[in-house]
N, C-alpha and C positions, 0 to 999 in steps of 0.2 A: 466739770465740763472743760473740754479742751478749747484752745483758742480758735481752731478751725471751725468747730461747732458753733461757737459764739458768733463768729464772723458770718455764718450762714444767715443769721437773723438780724445782724447789725445793718444799719443803713450804709449805703456806699458813700464814699467821700470822707469828710471830716468826722471825727468821733468826739462826743462830749463825755466827760467822766465826772461823776458826782462824788464829792468827798464829804463825809459827815463826822469823821474823827481825825486821825493824823493826816489823812490826805488833804484836809483843808489847809494845813500850814506846811506840810512837807510832802508834796505830791511825788517828788522823785523823778519827774519827767518835764521836758520842755513843752510848753503849750503856747498857742497863738493868742489865746484870750482867756480871761478869768472873770466869772460873774457869780454873785450870790444867786442861789436858786432855792426854790421851795418844791419839795416832793409831797404830794398828797397820797394817802393810802399806805404810807410807811412811817415809822418813827424810829428815832435813835434810841438804842437801849444798851445798857451796860450788861452784856449777856454772854460774852465769849471768854472762856478760860484761855489765857495766853501763857504758853510754856516755852516761848522762844523770844519774842520781841520785848515783852513787858513782864516776863516771869520765867520760871524754869519748871520742868516736870515735878520737881520736889516742892517748889514754892511758886505756884502759878499766880499770875496777875489776872486782871479782868479788863477786857477791852470792849469797844463798841461793836454792835451789829445793827443792821437795819432790819426792823421787824414789821410785819403787817399791821396796819391800823394807824390812824392818826396822821400826823404830818411831820416833816423834818426840814428845817433850814440847813443849808450847807453851801459848799463852794463848787461851782462847775468849772471845768477846764476844757477848752476846745483844742483838740489835737488835730493838726493838719493831716490830710489823707496820706501824704507821703511818709508820715511817721507813725501811723496807727499800729502797724504790726510790731514795730520796735517797742513802742510804749506798752502795748498789750503784753509783750514778752516780759517786760520789767514788772508790770502789775501782777501778772500770773506768778512770777517768782516771789513777789512780796506778799500777795494776798491769798494765793491758792495752794501753797505747799501742803497744808493739812486738809484742804477741801472743806473748810468750815463755812465758807461762803458760797453762794450761788450767784455767778455773774448774771445780772438782770438788767434789761433796758427798762428804765422807769421814766414816766413823764415828769418833766421838771419845768416849772415856770421861772423864767429869767426875765427880769424887767417887768413892766406893767402888764403886757399882753402877750409876750412871746413864750410859746411852749416848745420844748425840744424833748427828745428822748436821749437819755444819758445812761452810760454804764454805771451801775452801782453794785456794790458787793453786799448782797442780802444774806442775813444769817440763815444757815441751814439748821432748822429747829430739830432735826433728827440726828445731828452730829453729836458725838460724845463730849465735845468741848462746849456745847451750848448749855447755858445755865437757865433752867426754867424758873424755879422758885428760890429766892434768896432774899432775906430781909436786909435792911439798910446796914446793920452791923456785919452781916456776912459779906456783903459787897465791899464794905470799908476794909474788912480784914484782908481780903484778897488784894485790894488796891494798895494797902499799906505794905504788904509783904512783897509785892511784885517788882522784881528788878531783872531785866533781861538784856538782850543784845542792843536794843534801842533805848535803854535807860529805865528809869523808875516809872512805875505805873502812876504814882501821884503826879508826876510831871506831865504825863500823857493826859490825865484828867484835867489838870490845871490849864494846859495848852488848849484843850478842846473847849473848856469854858471860856477862856479868853477870846478865842476866835468866834465863838457863838455870840459873846457880848459885842464884839466888833460888828457883827451882823445885826445887832439889835435884838438878839434872842437870849432869853433868860431860862435857865433850867434849875429850879430850886432843888429838885430831888438830887440831881448830879452834884450840885454845890454842897448839899448835906453829906453825901457820900464822901466827897473830898475832905470836908471839915472833919468828919469822923475818922477818916484814914489818917489825916495829919495828927489828930489826937492820939490815935493808936501808935503812930510812929514816934511821937514825942515821948509817950509812955514807955516805949521800948528802950529809948536812949537813956532814961533816968536811972 
């Protein structure tokens, strides 16, 4: 999807952006407001092969995607209307080069009763980089080997977990993947 097409369906004025992985701690754009938010109907999943930011084509890493079902806590960022096009340009450059995500407006609850619609990057389950079935060891192996332009995949997972914990959210499965990936990394160094 191109930016112009996305803007056809986007609300006029300010734009909210929902981060559930690295966007939580490194949005890469200036924003006027930042709030924890809960999306229902989607969940965070370690399901996208990364061959640029957290891996290479020869040794891919594994990064997050937002998938249907469940719920997901993350961070929302309000972008003032005057900056929306510039921020979208930066986000498309960062998230949409391989078209592994579908830019989607999702309902997010911020605060006790406030609901907004925010841009989220939802995993394209038909994309070649989408990983359907992979056991814990397979995920850990990809996380352990992944090193790309933005650093080590284990650091990406650790940062995601730390920011989730700061929101009061625990993800035991993701923590087990990180622990297994660290064990594999340490085994490689011995």
